[in-house]
C-alpha positions as CSV (number, residue, x, y, z in Angstrom):
1,M,30.7,32.0,-69.4
2,L,34.3,30.8,-69.5
3,N,35.6,29.0,-72.6
4,S,38.6,26.7,-72.8
5,F,41.8,28.5,-73.9
6,I,43.1,25.2,-75.2
7,D,42.6,25.4,-78.9
8,E,42.4,21.7,-79.8
9,A,41.8,22.3,-83.5
10,K,44.8,24.6,-83.8
11,I,47.0,22.1,-81.8
12,N,45.9,19.2,-83.9
13,E,46.5,21.1,-87.2
14,L,50.0,22.2,-86.2
15,L,50.9,18.7,-85.1
16,A,49.5,17.2,-88.3
17,K,50.9,19.6,-90.8
18,T,54.2,20.9,-89.4
19,R,57.2,19.3,-91.2
20,P,60.4,20.8,-89.7
21,D,63.5,21.2,-91.8
22,N,67.1,21.5,-90.6
23,K,67.4,25.3,-90.7
24,Q,64.0,25.9,-89.0
25,V,64.8,23.6,-86.1
26,K,68.2,25.2,-85.6
27,D,66.7,28.7,-85.7
28,I,64.1,27.7,-83.1
29,I,66.7,26.3,-80.8
30,Q,68.7,29.5,-81.1
31,K,65.6,31.5,-80.2
32,S,65.2,29.5,-77.1
33,L,68.9,29.9,-76.2
34,S,68.3,33.7,-76.4
35,K,65.9,33.1,-73.5
36,Q,62.7,33.7,-75.5
37,R,59.6,31.5,-75.0
38,L,58.6,29.5,-78.0
39,D,55.1,29.7,-79.6
40,L,52.9,26.8,-80.5
41,A,54.0,26.5,-84.1
42,E,57.7,26.5,-83.1
43,T,57.1,23.9,-80.4
44,A,55.1,21.7,-82.8
45,A,58.1,21.8,-85.1
46,L,60.4,20.5,-82.3
47,L,57.8,17.8,-81.4
48,N,57.8,16.5,-85.0
49,V,61.6,16.2,-85.3
50,E,62.6,12.6,-86.1
51,D,66.0,13.0,-87.6
52,K,68.6,11.7,-85.2
53,D,71.1,14.5,-85.8
54,L,68.5,17.1,-85.2
55,L,67.3,15.3,-82.0
56,N,70.8,15.4,-80.7
57,E,71.0,19.1,-81.4
58,L,67.7,19.5,-79.5
59,F,69.1,17.6,-76.5
60,T,72.3,19.6,-76.6
61,G,70.3,22.9,-76.7
62,A,68.2,21.9,-73.8
63,K,71.3,21.0,-71.7
64,R,72.9,24.3,-72.6
65,L,69.8,26.3,-71.7
66,K,69.4,24.5,-68.4
67,E,73.0,25.3,-67.5
68,E,72.7,29.0,-68.5
69,V,69.5,29.6,-66.7
70,Y,69.7,27.4,-63.6
71,G,73.4,26.4,-63.5
72,N,74.2,23.0,-62.0
73,R,71.8,23.7,-59.1
74,I,69.1,21.1,-58.3
75,V,66.4,22.1,-55.7
76,L,65.1,19.3,-53.5
77,F,61.8,18.8,-51.8
78,A,59.6,16.0,-50.3
79,P,55.8,15.4,-50.8
80,L,53.7,14.9,-47.7
81,Y,50.2,13.4,-48.0
82,V,47.9,15.1,-45.4
83,G,44.6,13.4,-46.4
84,N,43.4,10.9,-49.0
85,N,39.7,11.3,-48.7
86,C,38.3,12.1,-52.1
87,T,35.0,12.6,-53.9
88,N,36.5,12.2,-57.3
89,D,36.7,8.9,-59.2
90,C,39.8,9.3,-61.4
91,S,40.2,5.9,-62.9
92,Y,44.1,6.1,-62.8
93,C,44.3,6.8,-59.1
94,A,44.3,4.5,-56.1
95,F,42.7,7.2,-54.0
96,R,39.6,7.4,-56.2
97,C,36.3,7.3,-54.2
98,S,35.3,3.9,-55.7
99,N,38.4,2.1,-54.5
100,S,37.1,0.3,-51.4
101,E,40.5,-1.2,-50.7
102,A,42.2,2.1,-50.1
103,R,42.9,2.9,-46.5
104,R,41.4,6.3,-45.9
105,K,43.2,8.7,-43.6
106,T,43.3,12.4,-42.7
107,L,46.2,13.2,-40.4
108,S,45.5,14.6,-37.0
109,D,47.5,17.6,-35.8
110,Q,49.8,15.3,-33.9
111,E,50.2,12.8,-36.8
112,L,51.1,15.7,-39.1
113,K,53.7,16.9,-36.6
114,D,55.1,13.3,-36.5
115,E,55.4,13.3,-40.3
116,I,57.1,16.7,-40.3
117,I,59.6,15.7,-37.6
118,A,60.4,12.5,-39.4
119,L,61.2,14.6,-42.5
120,E,63.2,17.1,-40.6
121,K,65.3,14.4,-39.0
122,K,66.4,13.5,-42.6
123,G,67.3,17.1,-43.5
124,Q,64.3,18.1,-45.6
125,K,63.6,21.9,-45.7
126,R,61.0,22.1,-48.5
127,L,57.6,20.3,-48.5
128,I,54.7,20.0,-50.9
129,L,51.5,19.1,-49.0
130,V,49.2,16.9,-50.9
131,F,45.4,16.6,-50.4
132,G,42.6,14.7,-51.9
133,E,39.5,16.6,-53.2
134,H,37.0,16.5,-50.4
135,P,34.9,19.2,-48.6
136,E,36.9,18.4,-45.4
137,Y,40.0,19.9,-47.1
138,S,39.0,23.6,-47.3
139,G,41.3,26.5,-47.7
140,E,41.2,27.0,-43.9
141,F,42.0,23.3,-43.3
142,M,45.0,23.5,-45.6
143,A,46.1,26.8,-44.1
144,N,46.2,25.2,-40.7
145,A,48.3,22.3,-42.0
146,V,50.7,24.9,-43.5
147,K,51.0,26.7,-40.1
148,T,51.7,23.4,-38.4
149,A,54.5,22.7,-40.9
150,Y,56.1,26.0,-40.3
151,T,56.0,25.9,-36.5
152,T,57.0,22.2,-36.0
153,K,60.8,22.1,-35.4
154,F,63.1,19.3,-34.3
155,G,66.8,20.0,-33.4
156,P,68.4,22.1,-36.2
157,G,65.6,21.0,-38.5
158,E,62.8,23.2,-39.8
159,I,60.5,23.5,-42.8
160,R,61.2,26.8,-44.6
161,R,58.9,26.5,-47.5
162,V,55.5,24.8,-48.0
163,N,54.0,24.3,-51.4
164,I,50.6,22.7,-52.0
165,N,49.3,20.2,-54.6
166,A,45.5,20.1,-54.2
167,A,42.1,20.7,-55.8
168,P,41.2,24.1,-57.2
169,L,39.8,26.6,-54.7
170,D,37.7,29.7,-55.0
171,V,39.4,33.0,-54.5
172,A,38.6,33.2,-50.8
173,G,40.2,29.9,-50.2
174,Y,43.4,30.9,-51.9
175,K,43.5,34.1,-49.9
176,K,43.6,32.0,-46.7
177,L,46.7,30.2,-48.1
178,K,48.3,33.5,-49.2
179,A,47.9,34.8,-45.6
180,V,49.9,31.9,-44.1
181,G,52.8,32.2,-46.6
182,I,52.7,29.3,-48.9
183,G,55.1,29.0,-51.8
184,T,53.7,27.5,-55.1
185,Y,50.1,26.2,-55.5
186,Q,50.1,23.3,-58.0
187,I,47.1,22.1,-60.0
188,F,47.7,19.4,-62.6
189,Q,45.1,19.4,-65.4
190,E,46.0,15.7,-65.9
191,T,45.1,15.9,-69.6
192,Y,44.3,19.0,-71.7
193,H,42.2,16.9,-74.2
194,Q,38.6,17.4,-73.1
195,E,37.1,14.2,-74.4
196,T,39.9,12.2,-72.7
197,Y,39.5,14.3,-69.6
198,K,35.8,13.5,-69.4
199,R,36.4,9.8,-69.8
200,Y,39.0,9.6,-66.9
201,H,37.0,11.9,-64.6
202,P,33.4,10.6,-64.6
203,R,32.2,12.2,-61.3
204,G,33.1,14.5,-58.5
205,K,34.1,18.2,-58.7
206,K,37.0,17.2,-60.8
207,A,34.6,16.3,-63.7
208,D,34.3,20.0,-64.3
209,F,37.1,20.6,-66.9
210,L,36.8,24.4,-66.9
211,W,36.7,24.8,-63.1
212,R,40.0,23.0,-63.0
213,L,41.5,24.7,-66.0
214,Y,40.9,28.2,-64.6
215,G,41.9,27.2,-61.0
216,L,45.2,29.0,-61.2
217,D,43.6,32.1,-62.6
218,R,41.7,32.3,-59.4
219,A,44.9,31.7,-57.4
220,Q,46.5,34.7,-59.2
221,Q,43.5,36.8,-58.5
222,A,43.9,36.0,-54.8
223,G,47.5,37.2,-54.9
224,L,49.3,33.8,-55.2
225,D,51.7,34.7,-58.0
226,D,53.7,31.4,-57.9
227,V,51.6,28.7,-59.5
228,G,52.5,25.3,-60.9
229,I,51.0,23.4,-63.9
230,G,51.3,19.8,-64.9
231,A,50.0,17.0,-67.1
232,L,49.8,13.3,-66.4
233,F,51.6,11.8,-69.4
234,G,50.0,8.5,-70.5
235,L,46.4,9.5,-70.6
236,Y,46.5,11.0,-74.1
237,D,49.0,11.7,-76.9
238,W,52.2,13.2,-75.3
239,K,52.7,15.7,-78.1
240,F,49.2,17.2,-77.5
241,E,49.9,17.4,-73.8
242,V,53.1,19.3,-74.4
243,M,51.2,21.8,-76.5
244,G,48.5,22.0,-73.8
245,L,51.0,22.8,-71.2
246,L,52.5,25.5,-73.4
247,S,49.0,26.9,-74.1
248,H,48.4,27.1,-70.4
249,A,51.7,28.9,-69.8
250,V,50.9,31.4,-72.6
251,H,47.5,32.0,-71.1
252,L,48.9,32.9,-67.7
253,E,51.5,35.2,-69.3
254,Q,48.8,37.0,-71.2
255,E,46.4,37.3,-68.3
256,F,48.8,38.0,-65.4
257,N,52.1,39.0,-67.0
258,V,53.8,35.9,-65.5
259,G,53.8,32.3,-66.6
260,P,53.8,29.3,-64.3
261,H,56.6,29.0,-61.7
262,T,56.9,25.3,-62.4
263,I,55.8,22.7,-64.9
264,S,55.5,19.0,-63.8
265,F,55.3,16.1,-66.3
266,P,54.7,12.9,-64.3
267,R,54.2,9.7,-66.2
268,L,51.3,7.3,-65.5
269,Q,52.5,4.6,-63.0
270,P,50.8,1.4,-61.7
271,A,48.4,1.9,-58.8
272,Q,46.2,-0.3,-56.8
273,G,43.2,-1.6,-58.8
274,V,44.1,0.4,-61.8
275,N,44.0,-1.0,-65.4
276,I,44.7,1.8,-67.9
277,P,44.9,1.2,-71.7
278,E,48.5,1.3,-72.9
279,T,47.6,3.3,-76.0
280,H,49.2,6.5,-74.9
281,L,51.9,5.3,-72.5
282,V,55.1,7.3,-73.0
283,S,58.4,5.4,-73.7
284,D,61.6,6.4,-72.0
285,D,63.0,7.9,-75.3
286,D,59.8,10.0,-75.9
287,F,59.9,11.0,-72.2
288,K,63.4,12.4,-72.7
289,R,62.2,14.2,-75.8
290,L,59.3,15.9,-74.1
291,V,61.4,17.1,-71.2
292,A,64.0,18.6,-73.6
293,I,61.2,20.3,-75.7
294,L,59.5,21.7,-72.6
295,R,62.8,23.1,-71.4
296,L,63.3,24.8,-74.8
297,S,59.7,26.0,-75.0
298,V,59.6,27.8,-71.6
299,P,63.2,28.8,-70.7
300,Y,62.4,30.5,-67.3
301,T,60.0,28.0,-65.9
302,G,61.2,25.5,-63.3
303,M,60.7,21.9,-64.3
304,I,60.0,19.2,-61.7
305,L,61.1,15.6,-62.2
306,T,59.4,13.3,-59.7
307,A,60.3,10.0,-58.0
308,R,57.7,8.3,-60.2
309,E,60.7,7.6,-62.4
310,H,63.5,5.0,-61.7
311,P,66.9,6.3,-60.6
312,E,68.7,5.5,-63.8
313,L,66.3,7.4,-66.0
314,R,66.1,10.3,-63.5
315,R,69.9,10.6,-63.8
316,E,69.6,11.0,-67.6
317,V,66.6,13.3,-67.6
318,I,67.8,15.8,-65.0
319,E,70.5,17.2,-67.3
320,L,67.9,17.9,-70.0
321,G,66.4,20.7,-68.1
322,C,65.0,19.8,-64.7
323,S,65.5,22.2,-61.9
324,Q,63.7,20.5,-59.0
325,I,63.3,16.9,-57.8
326,D,61.8,15.1,-54.8
327,A,64.0,12.7,-52.9
328,G,63.6,10.3,-50.0
329,S,59.9,10.4,-50.9
330,R,57.1,8.3,-49.3
331,I,53.6,8.7,-50.7
332,E,51.7,6.5,-48.3
333,M,49.6,8.1,-45.6
334,Q,51.9,8.3,-42.6
335,G,54.7,7.1,-44.8
336,Y,57.5,8.9,-43.1
337,S,56.7,8.3,-39.4
338,Q,55.5,4.8,-40.0
339,A,57.8,3.6,-42.8
340,L,58.0,-0.2,-42.6
341,G,60.7,-0.7,-45.2
342,Q,61.9,0.2,-48.7
343,E,58.7,-1.2,-50.3
344,Q,55.7,1.1,-49.9
345,E,52.3,-0.3,-49.0
346,S,49.9,-0.3,-52.0
347,D,46.7,0.3,-49.9
348,R,48.2,3.5,-48.4
349,Q,49.8,5.0,-51.5
350,Q,48.4,6.8,-54.5
351,F,50.6,5.1,-57.1
352,K,53.8,3.1,-57.3
353,L,57.1,5.1,-56.9
354,G,60.1,4.3,-59.2
355,D,62.8,5.9,-57.0
356,T,62.6,4.9,-53.3
357,R,66.2,5.8,-52.3
358,S,66.9,7.8,-49.2
359,L,67.5,11.6,-49.3
360,D,71.2,10.9,-48.4
361,E,71.6,8.5,-51.3
362,V,70.2,11.0,-53.8
363,M,72.3,13.8,-52.4
364,R,75.4,11.7,-52.7
365,E,74.7,10.9,-56.3
366,L,73.9,14.5,-57.2
367,V,77.2,15.9,-55.7
368,S,79.1,13.0,-57.4
369,D,77.6,13.9,-60.7
370,G,78.7,17.6,-60.4
371,Y,75.4,19.1,-59.2
372,T,74.9,21.5,-56.3
373,P,71.8,20.3,-54.3
374,S,69.8,23.2,-52.9
375,F,67.2,23.6,-50.1
376,C,67.1,27.4,-50.7
377,T,63.9,29.3,-50.0
378,A,65.3,32.8,-50.0
379,C,63.3,34.1,-53.0
380,Y,60.0,33.3,-51.4
381,R,60.9,35.0,-48.1
382,L,62.4,38.1,-49.8
383,G,59.5,38.7,-52.2
384,R,61.3,37.5,-55.3
385,T,58.2,35.7,-56.7
386,G,55.9,35.9,-59.6
387,E,56.6,38.8,-62.0
388,H,59.4,40.1,-59.8
389,F,61.1,36.7,-60.0
390,M,61.0,36.8,-63.8
391,E,62.4,40.4,-63.9
392,L,65.4,39.1,-61.9
393,A,65.7,35.7,-63.7
394,I,65.9,37.1,-67.2
395,P,69.2,39.0,-66.6
396,G,70.5,35.7,-65.1
397,F,70.6,36.2,-61.3
398,I,71.3,32.5,-60.8
399,H,75.0,33.1,-60.1
400,K,74.5,36.1,-57.8
401,Y,71.8,34.7,-55.5
402,C,70.8,31.1,-56.2
403,M,74.2,29.4,-56.4
404,P,75.6,31.0,-53.2
405,N,72.3,30.1,-51.4
406,A,72.5,26.6,-52.7
407,I,76.1,26.2,-51.4
408,M,75.1,27.4,-48.0
409,T,72.1,25.0,-47.7
410,L,74.2,22.2,-48.9
411,K,76.7,23.0,-46.2
412,E,73.9,22.9,-43.6
413,Y,72.9,19.5,-44.8
414,L,76.4,18.1,-44.7
415,Q,76.9,19.5,-41.1
416,D,73.6,18.2,-39.7
417,Y,72.5,15.1,-41.5
418,A,74.9,13.6,-44.1
419,S,76.5,10.3,-43.9
420,P,80.4,10.4,-43.8
421,E,80.6,9.4,-47.4
422,T,78.1,12.0,-48.6
423,R,79.8,14.6,-46.4
424,N,83.2,14.0,-48.0
425,K,81.8,14.2,-51.5
426,G,79.7,17.2,-50.6
427,E,82.6,19.2,-49.3
428,Q,84.5,18.6,-52.6
429,A,81.4,19.8,-54.5
430,I,81.3,22.9,-52.4
431,K,84.9,23.8,-53.2
432,Q,84.2,23.3,-56.9
433,A,81.0,25.4,-56.7
434,I,82.8,28.3,-54.9
435,A,85.5,28.3,-57.6
436,K,82.9,28.9,-60.2
437,L,81.3,32.0,-58.5
438,P,81.6,35.1,-60.7
439,S,83.7,37.4,-58.4
440,N,86.4,37.2,-55.7
441,Q,84.2,39.4,-53.5
442,L,81.3,36.9,-53.7
443,R,83.5,33.9,-53.2
444,N,85.1,35.5,-50.1
445,E,81.6,36.4,-48.6
446,V,80.4,32.8,-49.2
447,I,83.5,31.4,-47.5
448,K,82.9,33.6,-44.5
449,R,79.3,32.5,-44.2
450,L,80.3,28.8,-44.5
451,G,82.5,29.4,-41.5
452,R,79.6,30.8,-39.6
453,I,77.6,27.7,-40.5
454,E,80.4,25.5,-39.2
455,K,80.1,27.4,-35.9
456,G,76.4,26.6,-35.6
457,E,74.6,29.5,-37.4
458,R,71.8,28.4,-39.8
459,D,69.5,29.9,-42.4
460,L,72.0,32.3,-44.0
461,Y,71.1,33.6,-47.4
462,F,71.5,36.4,-50.0
């Protein structure tokens, strides 16, 4: 019988008793900067830092680590809701089975194609398909949706990478998704605190804490070596959830020799018919702290900042360690092909978004702020995933592969989709990014490939 690998007693003891001093915190930050994952005790020390000067050092360390591991590259994607039928009754979610006001929908093949074409017309290249938990959404059903995403093309547009956020499957279900070439499979535990988990998930398959907790173990056993974890901050104490996420990462490392490919840290947001106690809601200041601490705790794990947050806060939080964001997102059913305006319709969406800007607006802000937006999918297609990805990442292959590929995908976007203002700013960003590449040989090769893109070639990568 499986037991939880989340040691609540140990986590509570460390959070209660750890009293970090100046030297200890500085040593922990230096360990992280040497690209070593932190342990639970070290992370607890960072979580209990209250001194303003030490907090500033913590933020500075997270920014530096982000720059060293990921450079100024930000990967972009869009969520696409395929079906919102659900047998669960999560009390924080507008798609819960007891919400009679929610408009239920499962996209037909044509409706899914319409959504994908609408996304391609904006320039999206990377999707995460989202499904409710329902017998209808089997591994085979999801695999067919993935195949549709890969084969639906409009003009120069195409979807090059499909990730999935869905309920845990059995090993056979995951193997079906492995066969159609998905990227990362995400499962958010929501909360790692079992009593709280039980309270918010009273029925449905999701009520089984351990089935969900071991969901990504089964994915690894099926050969899916890129998996994503996450917690919904606001259900329980944020410090405990950070320790839970780290415990999950350590477990995956110990069992499969590779930790999660990504960590997500969405905050609880308003949703139709939802009234959640405010006891554990996370302030903006604490949100910035938890992002920085996660960055330091797991140096080589991608960190996803979602459009749940408002643009102003996203701008601040990105620099603390985030490597991926969604942009131009719609989270209603048929939200891309039937978007009626900036405001999203509450009876068709899971929760309320904070950032409803278009992809072009977000791209323009990123390049203006000195980032290189990326739609790169090369690692997935060249087998640089799971343990192999970590072997490459640890020596720092960001500058050899990721930055050149980011530059080329940015060039594609500017050629095919950008507004004139974004194109002008983006071209300036490309010049600056090329100048920072580590060798003349690499710079010259990138410049040659950019010329090929200007002449109409697409999907060039290292």
